[in-house]
Phi, psi and omega in degrees: 000139179274141175294145183224129178285136178281140176301148182299324182292326180289322178299315180297319179299314181295323180296316179297318179298322179294313180299320180297317181293324178295318181295323184291344178283342180284149178280111181253005181288149178266130180291120181293153178295136182288133180228169177215169180261128181257111186235141178183193180227138176260128182232162175271190186296336179254023171073018174277135178296143182246112179279166173060031173272127174275113179252128184226136173253142182202161171221195185296340179277346179127195183288142180252308181206148182222145173209164175238129184294148178274192184295340177265008179078008186278147177218157175220125178240124184264160170057045174278125181302140179298331174271088189255016187298330184256014185268132174257153178235121180249144178238124182226127175196169178296145174085355181225147170289166177295126176256133179234130179236160169269132180303321182296327179287322179298310185288342177274346183284120182297328179296319178294317181301321184287321189239352182056041180243140180237127185270140171244127188243150176280310183194126184301333186271354183268123188240012180296144184229129180235125176247128181247128178240131182241140181223155172287130186293332183276313186263340184079003180289147178292141182250124174262169180060028172276126181280123183244126176234129179244130182235155172226123183054037177084350181264135180295125180254325184206149181212142176179179179234143180293149180272194182297335179273010179069018190232148169214143181239134176241137179236188175066032179267139169275164179294149178156185179255139186225156169249151182227142180228128180240134182212143175209144181303130179091357182237154176286143180292141175248128176234135182206185180223157173208159179241136182239127176277178180296126177058026179285155169242124187233129175252124182239127178244131182233138174262134182243136186257132182282145174292144181277327180214169182226127172249155180230059186226015181267170184219140177240120178251128184234129172243130183249127182229163174283134181298134178084359178225177175254013181281134180277160179248119179269141175081016175282140177273122181246122181246120176262117186245125172274126186301120180078005184228211185282173176223158176231147183231140176214167182242137182295143181273194183295344176264008182068025191241146172211149183226140175243125182250168179052048179275131183278166176302149178141185180256138184227159170217158183248146174230124184241128184231134175208130179306135179088359180233156176288139177296137182236136173244144180228127182245177171096014176268116181225133179239134172226059185137186183277117183210170178232131176249122176254120186234132172249125182250129177255118180262135177266144177299140179288132178284120179273121178261076187236012179285158179226150174224120176235150187217140174240128185242131179230161173285129185294333184275317186262337184079004180282146177297140180256117176271152174078019176279129178276121180243115179246131172243143178217170185205148177307124181090357179219122185292341171111180178219150181235127174240162180239136181293147180266201184302328183269008181073020185246151166204163181211162179232135180239177178053045181269135178279160177302147177148181179263128182247146178249134186241136176231122184243120187218140172210138182303132180092358180235157175291136177286141174247131176234128182206186180213164173212164182238131172257132178260309179226242180266051181287156167241117180259123180241129179239143168242115190239138173252123177268137181259132178295145181298136163266174187294339183266009180256136183212130179224039180244026177280161177212158177229140175237125179245121177251122184251126181232163174267184183297339179267005178083009179270144180295143177259122180270139173082014174286138179272123180248108179269132182255125179247138170244110189062237180257008182257130173283119182273310184191182172214158175222157174258137179294145179272196182299334180271004179077011186253148168230130186240131177242124184238166177067036183271136178279169179298144181156181180259128187237149176212162179228151167248136178243125185230132176207129180301135181093355180232157175280127182297156184217146176248149178211134179255128175273350183077208187266137170254132182254283183208138178055037182253148172226129179234150176223157180211142173256119183252125178258120176265135180263128179298135174260015176253147174294159177296114181259076186237012179284160179225149174227122181236129180231135175244128186241131178232161174285129186294333183269323184259338184079003180284147176297139181258116176270151174079017175281129179274119181249116180250129182243125178228168182203149178308123182088001180219121186285350166112178178221146181240131173229162183239136181294145179269200182301328182271006178077015185250150170220145185224137176240134179237178178054045181270133178279162177300146178148179179264127182248148178244134186242137175229123179247128183218140173209136183302132180092358181235156176289137178289142175248130176232124183213182176214163174210166181235133174252128180263311178226244181264050181287154168241115181262123181239125178240141169241112188240145173253126178261136184261134178296148184299133165269174184296334185266012180261133184212130179225040181240030178277162180214155179226134175242130178239128177245123184252125182228163174268184185295337179270002179087008178275141178296142178259122180271141173079016174283137179271124180248109179268133181255125179246139170245110188064238179257008182256132173283120184272309182193183172213158174222164180245134183294145177271197183292341176271002179075014187249148164222148179229141176241128184242170175055045179269135177280167181298150181150179178269128184237146175212165180228157169236129184248125187229134175208129181301135182093353179236158174283128179297155183217143176247151180210138179254127175273351181077208187269130172257130184258275181213131182056031176278145175221116182236149176222158180208144174256121183254124179257120178261137176257145181292150179304130173266137181256139001287156174238167192228030183234019179289152184228137171256130175223091183253140177246130181251127182229159177293136186298321185272313186265343183062021174283144180300142177257116183251159177066021175280149178276132178237132175241131180249125185233153165237111188064232179267357184269128174276122182253345178196150173225157179184186180231153178287149181280179177301331179273005179085010186267146166235123184236133176219127181243181180069030183267157183266140173225148000281142179191153178256127182246153173241127179251124182245123180255136174211137177199135180303133181097350180237154175293145175293147183227131178238128183237132175257127183236119178260112179269127180256334180209177182270109176202183177270122178259116183239149176194148173256125186247125177270133182237131180275149174283155179295000000 
């Protein structure tokens, strides 16, 4: 073969190909950032799983992962960076304030490592404990898997199911009044109320009655709309859940509508989910026969907490970045967070909700800066701030100590103390176990505080001006605006024929404005109720096989009422299985929500209920007798209706049509309370003059409790109330009545 020279172009081509092949052998892939899966369970203070908690991880770059806990409180978050030192974890759900943790603190906590549980708390200072025990009313056996929901002011506070011992315990409750709802498949729903004092421990026992038969012919119609509008929401997921049983799920159509057919007897609740909206639950659907429930659900837009605030701090003289500057941001309803600037004089805050924020920037040797900014949606607020070194006349080392006590001189825990500088709200703190709130590092200026605590009358106090190196303290006494609830009711129940103590008697106690509490007699036949406020109470004692007893008593102050009762076994002519259904509608035939329906037996008020979205209330297990109702709703004319006599196994229903108040109306009421400005003690025997224009229409005096009451007044009309009493300044109040209702107010009057 003859040698042949390769063309130069071919040589170049082969050389490039060789180099390319050599290069392609090298590893050019980028090593992905190492991540891990964050898995756990969210529980409350007493270790109950908390469902529907939105858990989100984020850092200064934004959101990383989000999940919503299931019914067991479980969550899974994927792709969490292995370098998690700067990652925050937020927990948001109904009944709890927003909880924020550092990921590094969670993973360093040995308790979390052992059990993979993360706690969500209402308030660290609230120590109230509630234990709920459920039993079958016929056998007295403990009931497990009873769904328990506790609400305050309509907001869900606690949720869980009873265990094998028929018991569940909830902790971390603040003092207040609560409603409770118990439901289990095959049993009638139990609804009641209870009041919890500060750091109280309360044991509640409830008897639940099984349904006698089951029909499967009811229907639930649901329409989902945007809150505040009449616009329907398409594609919302609607879940119909039978308490303790199965569930069904459907999606709203183009009319925002979904329907569930062939629904069986029992208690149900709805859960509605739609991206971009807050999850909504609706309770109170109960069927005992073939019926239709029409429900309209209003969904609120989900508040996006996607705002950011970043700040760069420099020395005003040198222009150098300042490291170690403390930057605190706070907001009404949120005590705040504090970050420290790094080497570049920078720090930032993420996942901020809309609202007005207050900023405090402080470093030793420099003048403190206090300012504010407003976030509307997903804004990013950036500040460049120059700190000025202190001159000798600048001082920010003042402090204030606020001690909050009750009328007996005991410290009040959990009182909110708002701190004002001039007309600007700076921050707030909650008093601890010692009743104190301490504010430090305050600059010169004029300061005042507001003290707020549920169950007490709020109070303001001015500390005046702070100049330099000053510390001031004040003891603030809050006066309870609740009557002394120190009454007791003790009942002992025996069999009338044998004289033996009767165990398992259900004792229900109710009062006007309070739906009541139920307790069950123990081995000794006794049941006891404590912390009862003054008023007239209605008592119902029931036990299967015995005649029901219904009576009443009145507590004036700290009375102890003791009853010894004999229960008589049922004769053939005794019956307590009657029922009444009331449907309340307006003149156009639409159901009226929130109407109060009072039930009377003869001349005694037995109880009351409030209509749901279907305008209905039902009363069950009524003994024979004459029954009537009074139906009341603000803006409507009240109405009474008599159901007549119920004998045995009677079931009656009525549709009540309420008409709107026609103006003018003549049933308005004034109920004003006059108290001393400083002590807030009631002022009695003061002269009151009621005028319309120059005409005096009524005169009177305040009662021992400081009240002046006048009824039968005309609206709309403008009234003048004139207060006079020797030793006090005269007081004139103008009251414009627009409709017929009760107008109440507490008026503080200064001494001369």
